[in-house]
C-alpha positions in Angstrom: 152.7 78.3 191.4 156.2 77.9 189.9 158.5 80.9 190.4 159.5 82.7 187.3 162.6 85.0 187.0 161.9 88.7 187.0 163.4 90.7 184.1 163.8 94.5 184.3 164.6 97.0 181.6 168.0 96.6 180.0 170.3 98.7 177.9 171.8 96.7 175.0 175.4 97.7 174.3 175.1 96.1 170.9 173.5 99.2 169.5 169.9 97.8 169.2 168.0 101.0 169.5 165.4 101.4 172.3 164.9 99.9 175.7 163.4 96.4 175.8 161.1 95.6 178.7 159.6 92.3 179.6 156.4 92.2 181.8 155.2 89.0 183.4 151.5 88.1 182.8 150.2 85.2 185.0 147.2 83.2 183.9 144.6 81.7 186.3 146.5 78.3 186.1 149.3 77.9 188.6 151.7 76.3 186.1 151.4 78.7 183.1 153.3 82.0 183.1 153.4 84.1 180.0 155.5 87.2 179.2 154.6 90.3 177.3 157.3 92.1 175.3 157.2 95.8 174.7 159.8 98.0 173.0 160.0 101.7 174.0 162.3 104.4 172.9 164.6 105.6 175.6 165.2 109.2 176.9 168.3 110.5 178.5 169.4 113.9 179.9 172.5 114.5 177.8 173.6 117.8 179.2 174.8 116.1 182.4 176.9 113.0 182.6 177.1 113.3 186.4 174.4 110.6 186.7 176.4 108.0 184.8 179.5 108.9 186.8 177.6 108.4 190.0 176.2 105.0 188.9 179.4 103.5 187.7 181.7 104.9 190.3 180.5 102.0 192.5 182.2 99.6 190.2 186.0 100.1 189.9 186.4 97.3 187.4 185.4 99.5 184.5 187.7 101.2 182.1 187.8 105.0 182.6 188.2 108.0 180.3 186.8 111.5 180.0 184.6 112.6 177.1 185.1 116.3 177.8 183.4 118.8 175.6 186.6 120.8 175.2 188.3 117.7 173.6 185.4 117.3 171.2 185.9 120.9 170.0 189.5 120.0 169.2 188.3 117.1 167.0 188.4 119.2 163.9 192.2 119.4 163.7 193.3 116.2 165.5 191.1 113.2 165.9 193.4 111.5 168.3 193.2 114.3 171.0 191.8 112.5 174.1 192.0 113.7 177.7 192.4 110.9 180.2 192.9 113.2 183.1 189.5 112.5 184.7 187.8 109.2 185.3 184.5 108.6 183.4 183.3 105.0 182.6 183.7 104.3 178.9 181.1 101.5 178.9 178.5 103.7 180.4 179.2 106.5 177.9 178.4 104.1 175.2 175.2 103.0 176.8 174.2 106.7 177.2 175.0 107.3 173.6 172.7 104.4 172.6 169.9 105.9 174.7 170.5 109.3 173.0 170.3 107.6 169.6 167.0 105.9 170.6 165.5 109.2 171.4 165.8 110.2 167.7 163.3 107.4 166.7 160.2 109.1 165.5 156.8 107.6 166.5 154.7 108.4 163.4 151.3 106.8 162.8 150.0 105.6 159.5 148.5 108.4 157.5 150.3 111.1 159.5 151.4 113.7 157.0 152.9 116.1 159.4 156.5 116.6 158.6 159.5 117.3 160.9 160.6 120.9 160.9 157.9 121.9 158.4 159.7 125.1 157.4 162.5 123.2 155.7 162.6 120.2 153.5 164.6 117.1 154.4 167.6 117.9 152.2 167.5 121.5 153.3 167.8 120.3 156.9 170.5 118.0 156.0 172.5 120.8 154.4 172.0 122.9 157.5 173.1 120.1 159.8 176.3 119.7 157.7 176.9 123.4 157.9 176.5 123.4 161.7 179.1 120.7 161.9 181.5 122.7 159.8 181.6 120.0 157.1 180.4 122.2 154.2 183.8 122.8 152.6 185.1 119.3 153.4 182.1 117.7 151.7 183.0 119.3 148.4 186.4 117.5 148.6 185.0 114.0 149.5 185.3 111.4 146.8 182.0 109.5 147.0 180.6 106.4 145.4 176.8 106.7 146.0 175.0 103.4 145.6 171.2 103.1 145.1 168.9 100.4 143.8 166.4 97.7 144.7 168.6 94.7 145.4 172.2 94.2 146.3 173.1 97.7 147.4 175.0 96.5 150.5 176.9 93.8 148.5 177.9 96.3 145.8 179.1 98.8 148.5 181.2 96.0 150.1 182.7 94.9 146.8 183.6 98.5 145.9 185.2 99.1 149.3 187.2 95.8 149.2 188.5 96.5 145.6 189.5 100.1 146.5 191.2 99.1 149.7 193.1 96.4 148.0 194.3 99.0 145.5 195.8 101.1 148.3 193.0 103.6 149.0 191.9 104.5 152.5 188.2 103.8 152.4 185.1 104.8 154.4 182.0 102.6 154.2 178.5 103.6 155.3 175.7 101.0 155.1 172.5 100.1 156.8 171.0 98.5 158.7 173.3 97.0 161.3 172.8 93.5 162.7 174.1 93.8 166.3 176.0 97.0 166.9 175.4 100.4 165.3 179.1 100.8 164.7 178.8 98.2 162.0 177.4 100.9 159.8 180.7 102.8 159.8 183.8 101.1 158.5 187.3 102.6 158.0 189.5 100.5 155.8 187.2 97.5 156.2 187.0 97.6 160.0 184.1 98.8 162.1 184.9 102.1 163.8 186.2 101.6 167.3 184.0 102.4 170.3 186.4 105.1 171.5 186.3 107.0 168.2 182.6 106.4 167.7 181.9 108.1 171.1 184.2 111.0 170.2 182.5 111.7 166.9 179.0 111.0 168.2 179.1 113.4 171.1 180.8 116.1 169.0 177.9 115.9 166.5 175.2 115.5 169.1 176.3 118.5 171.3 176.7 120.9 168.3 173.4 120.0 166.8 171.7 120.2 170.2 173.1 123.7 170.7 171.4 124.8 167.4 168.1 123.0 167.9 165.1 125.2 167.2 161.4 124.6 166.4 162.1 124.9 162.7 165.3 122.9 162.9 164.9 120.1 165.4 167.3 117.3 166.1 167.5 115.1 163.0 165.7 111.8 163.0 167.7 108.6 163.5 168.8 107.9 159.9 169.6 111.6 159.1 171.7 111.8 162.3 173.6 108.6 161.3 174.2 110.0 157.8 175.7 113.3 159.0 177.7 111.3 161.6 179.1 109.2 158.7 180.3 112.3 156.9 181.8 113.6 160.1 183.7 110.4 160.6 185.0 110.1 157.0 186.1 113.8 156.9 188.0 113.5 160.2 189.5 110.1 159.3 190.7 111.6 156.0 189.5 108.7 153.8 190.5 108.8 150.1 187.0 107.6 149.0 183.6 107.1 150.7 181.1 104.5 149.7 177.6 105.5 150.7 174.6 103.3 150.5 171.2 105.1 150.3 168.6 104.5 153.0 165.1 104.0 151.6 166.2 105.6 148.4 164.2 108.1 146.2 164.6 111.7 145.4 164.5 112.9 149.1 166.7 110.3 150.6 169.0 111.8 153.2 172.2 110.6 151.5 171.3 112.7 148.4 172.7 115.7 150.3 176.0 114.6 148.6 174.6 116.1 145.3 174.4 119.5 146.9 178.2 119.6 147.4 179.6 118.6 143.9 
């Protein structure tokens, strides 16, 4: 029998959500070896980063920084406040963030009519998430171009962003889906948001929403979380105009929360 390489679970830094696993399946013939692919959402304990500190402390070649909760609380007034006083591996923080994001993927079966947080509708929950993040007043001041339609939404958003940026405006662009890295969904002045800033905004939103999680107001599903994260980024980055592409579209699309804050 020919030896075949073993492949264990991996964490893709590129923002592909979930943890891919390959399992070897051997046939009765000695030469043929097939592989079975499964894709499972990941879970991570986000209230303690001690695990990731322990794992990566063995490799001193990584870049270090601290994603301290006290710095995240200061995010409202100064987006550049970062504490480098304690060593925490940046690359692992990003991998942990991707695992956290994966945990927001809902596994719904066809015909399942049970909603999430049944007491509140989707847009009501979106409004509450924005209020928890203290974005309510800032949302009213955001200049937003909201793009919907069947074909060409992403291209239209990109054209609008490029024209406005060339005219001297500071732009924020939110589109979906991403190709390789989730940060592709968030652009400031035509450039994907940096890994450092993404982590800062991500954990700020995650921790505050987690603190207010209840049975009636659970953590938002993936796209809803990314939508409120986009608003958080654009408010803190003080963009002149935000270009927002709808998700699936329709009356209850998560991005329609912009209508609530005219």
